[in-house]
N, C-alpha and C positions, 0 to 999 in steps of 0.2 A: 630491496629487494623483497621475492615473497615465494613462498613452495605454493604449486599447484594443489589443492585438495586430493587429487589421485597420485600424488609423489612423484610424478613421472615428468615433472617441468618445473623449472626456477624463470622467473619474471623480473629482469634489472632493470633500472633507469636511473638517469643522475644528470650531471652536469653536462656531460655532451650532447644532450637534447635526445638520445635515442633511447628508446625501448627494446629490448631485447628479450627472447625467449629462450632457454637453453633446454636441450636433451638431457636429462640425468643418466638416461643410459649409455648414451656414447659419448657424451661429455662436450657435445657439439654445440654450436649455436643454431636454433634452427631456423629464427628470421631475426631483421632488427628493422625498424622504422626509426627515422629521425625526423623529430618533431621540429615546433617554431622557437621553443625554448627548451631548459631546463626541466626534465621530468619531477614533478614532485609525489606523484606516489604512482605504484601498480595494484590491483589488485585481482584475482581472480573469481569467476562467479563459481558456485558451490559444484558445479557440475562440471568444470573446468571447460568447458565450454567456450567461456568469452574471456577476454581479460579487458579491465578499465586501467585506462591513463588517465592524469593531468598533469599538466606541466603552468610554467610561470606564463604563457598567454592566454592562463584561464580557459582554458578550450578543455572538455572532458572528452575521451575518445573508446571507443568500444573496438575491438580487434576478437576475431577470430583465431584461438589458440594454435591450431593445426597447421592455417596457412598464411597468418599474418595480416589476412584481408581486414581491409576496416567493416566496421557495420553501423556504427552511429557514431555522431560527432555531436558537442553541444557548448555553449557557452556559459562559463558560470564565473565569477567574480572570488578571486584568491582562496581556491579550493585547496586544502592541504592534505596531506597523506593520512592523517586517520581519519578522515572525515569521506571518505568515499568506500559506499558500502552496497553489495547485491543483496536484492532480497534469498531467501533460502529455497523458494521455487524459482530461482532465475527469471522471476518475471519483472523485475524492477532494479532499478539502481537509482541509489538517491546520495547525495553531497551536500555538503554543507561549508558555508566559505568562513564559518568560526566568528562572526560578526552578526549577520543581519539576515542571513537568506537562507532555507534549506529548499532543494527541489528534487523531486522525484519524476523519474523518467519511465516510460515504457518501453522496454527492450523489443515487444513484438511489432510496435506500431511509431518508435522512434518521438512520439509524443511525449510533452511536459504533461504529469497528469495531476501534479500537487506543487506547490508554493506556498512555505510558510514564511513568516517575517519572524524568525528564530535564526539563530547562530550557533546550536551547540557546538561542542569541543571533539566530542564523538557521537557518532551512531549506530544502531542496532536495529535489524527487525526481527518481530515476535517469529516463533518457528511456523507459523501457519503463512507469515508475509502479511498479516493484514494491519501489524500494529507499528509505528517506529517510536525507537525511543531514543532520547537525544539528552546528554549529559552536559553540565557547564559551570561556570563559576560566576557568583556576584560578590557583592563587596556590602557589608552591613556597616557602620561605624560604632553601632549599641552593641555589637556583640566582640567580644574578647577574644574568645577560641579564634585558633589557626588565622591570628592578626585580622580578626572578622569575614573571614571568607566564607560563603556557604554555597555546597553544592547544589545544584538545583536538577534534578532529575524530571523530565518530560515525557508525556505519551500522547500521539497521534491516532486518530484511526484515519488509515489513508482514505476507505469510501468516502468519507465524509470530510475529511479535513480536519476535523475536529478535535481539539484538546480533550483528551479522558481525564487523564490524571497528572498530578504534579506534585513533587515531594522536595524536602529542603532538608540537609544534613549536615552536622559539623566535618566536612569533610573538602581536601584542599580541591583544585580544579578536577573533574574529573575525564580519566583519562581513557577509559574503557568499559564497555557497557556488555552484560552477556543477560540474556534470560535463561530460564529453565527449560527442558524441553519441554515440560506441559503449559508454560507461556503463564503459571501461576506467580511465577518472583522475576524480580531481576536484581542483577549483581552489579554494582559498580566499585570501579578501583580509582581511587586518587591517587594525587601524584604527592601526596603524603602518605603514601606506603600503606592506605587503610581497604579495607574491603567492607561495603555494606551492603546489605541484603533486604530488599523492598518487597513487602506482602503485598501483591497487586488487586489480590482478590477478596481481602476480608477474611480468607481461611473459610468462605462460603461452601464451597466444595466437601470440605474436611467437618462441616458442621453434622450435630444430626438430623437425619433428613426429617422434615415435617411436611406433611401433606396439605398443598396450596388448595384454599378453598377458590371456587367460579369468578368471586372476585378480584382475588388476588391477581388470578391467571388472566382474566381481560385488564388488568391496571400494566402487568408486565407484558403485555401484547403491544399495549398502546406506548410506552415508553420503548419499545424497540426500534418504534418508527421517529423518535423524538431526540434530544439533544444528547451528543455522545456518552457525556459522565453518566446521566441516569440509564442510558441505556445498556452500557458499560457493566453495570449492577445488578440489571435485570436479567444479562445474559448468563452472569452467575450464579444467581438465585434459582434461574431457569434449570442451567446445567445441574443445581444440587440437586433436582427433583428430575432426574431423568426419564422415568416412565411417563409422570405427568406433562414434560417437555415434548416427548415425544410425540405423544397425542394429540398434544394443541397445535404443534406446529404441522402434523399430517393433517389433520383437519382444516385448517386456515392456509396452507401453502399450497400453489397451483402451477405447474411448469408454465414458464412463459409460450403464451401462444402467439403466431403469425399476426400482424396489423389485420383489423379486419378493411377490404379494399376498398368497401363504399364508403365509412367512415374517414378514412384514410383522403380518400379523395375531395370528399365535402369539404373537411378541415382544410387541405392545400387550397381550393377554392374561396375558403371564408378567410383565408390572410388577406384577398383584395376585396372586403365587403365594404361598402359605405359607411356601415356603422361601427365604429370604434370597440364598442361591446363584443360585437362577434368577432372583430378580429381578434380581441386579447383573447378571448375566450379559445378559440383556433390554436392559435401560440401557445397556450394553456395544454393544450388537451396532446398538441403535437410533442410537447416537452415531456410529456410524462410517459409518451411512446418511447422518447431517448432513442437508442441504436435501432428500432422496429423504424424508427421512420427516416433514417439518415440515408436509404439508396434514392426513394421519392424526393426528398428533398435537394439532393444533389443533381437528381435530373432534372430539376424544375431550375435550378439556379444555373446549368446548362444552357437554359431554352431564352435567356434572356428576358425574366422578368421584367414585369413594373418596376420602379425602386422602392415601393412599400412592401414588396412580396420578398424583394431581394433581400430588404435591410430586415425583416424578421428572420427569414431562411438564414443570414448569415449569424444572427443571434443565436439561433436556434444551435446551430453548427457549432457556434463556439461554447453554447453550454455544454457539449459533449464531453469537452475537453474538462468540466470544472468538477468537482466533489460534487456528490451524488446528494439531493437535498430533499427529493420526494418521499415522505413516510413509506409509502406502499412498496417502494424500491428499498429503501434503507432496512426496514424490516426482513425481507428476504434474504440481505448482504448478512445480515447479525444471526438471523435463523439458523443460517448454515453454519454457521460460526458455532452456535450453541449444538448443532447438530455432530460436529465434528469434536468438539470437547466431549461428548457422550459415548462415540464412538460404537454404540452397541449393534447389533444385527437390524435392528428395527431402525434405528435413527440412519443408519446407510442406505436401507431401503427408501428412505424419505428421500434423502439426496439423491439416489439412483432417478427416481421419478422427476427430479427437477431437475436433473440432467440429461432428460428427452426432450426438453423444451426448444423455442427456438433458437436453433444454432448461433444467431449473431448477438444474442441477448447476453447481457454482461453477466447478470443471474446464472444464466444456463453456463456459461463458461466457468463461474465461478464454483458451481457444482461440479463442474467436470475437473476443475483443479482439483477440489476437496478427495474426487474419488482416484485420482493419481495418487495422491499421499498417501492414502491408505494402502493401495496397491503396491506402494513401493516399500510400505513400512512393513508389509507381511511377505513383499518378496523383493529385500534390498539389493 
């Protein structure tokens, strides 16, 4: 069972294979749905708009709380009760089978956005929804404490799918996780009754502020487009120098503009070039455009193109569902994280500028979601 965040509903599920939502005011059942097998979990979204469930047939379903209308459903192996979680902004649903796989789905598109070869016993999102944390336990015969059990905490960046940090502690299997409201620390609760608090930022934000020179700013900007562990440290180093960070990001970030029609047409044509190098370069150029090229790619696919073009377009469309790898785009996403952490009016102005970019761009959408969070924090 689980109470809704707004306190108006209660969800239940059990061995009768039914998912039910109860109205706490009238004390009557609002709706009931029968699934294929016993229900393992029911979880409300933070805004109480949706309810997620999973059952013994390994199917994850999302329902509209008011009406019981099915919204999305996916297959997942052995998903259990404490391994199903919504992101705070209601954009994603993550699940773990507890053994080998984490999956993250977009509630807006119904697409799987990330799959990780990990199976933690519990999951939680950071306050901004950009980081997923998982807790688990492993055995080490060389350790005697807790009978050789070692708790393991891992953090992944959703946009890149890369692991950011990992920690180990003398704690039995991690049963629950919770971020602090600012995302600077993470608490883990173990089945042995202990709570550990993990410092995620190395206290960078709270250290005496030092002025970064031009060389250091260039290095940090470069690291924002690289591997997640270094980028994560760069994020907090820049957050600790807010005025310089905002100036740097204002100078280097630009709103995403629509794809140039002439270039787009030429690159689409080059996919069928007789020269392999030209075909490869066209694919790379279109991949860099990402979702900006998607409408034209799908339009071309419907026209029954030659086999080579079809193959390349299908690869490009599949890559749109994969984590971001482009340094240019990663810098944009991570810069928005910095600006949100800084939170000054000047930082907000930079995000407002990015939010005016091409509407279908993921960077533009990320900027708009950031503005929405700011607005809700001021007008809850």
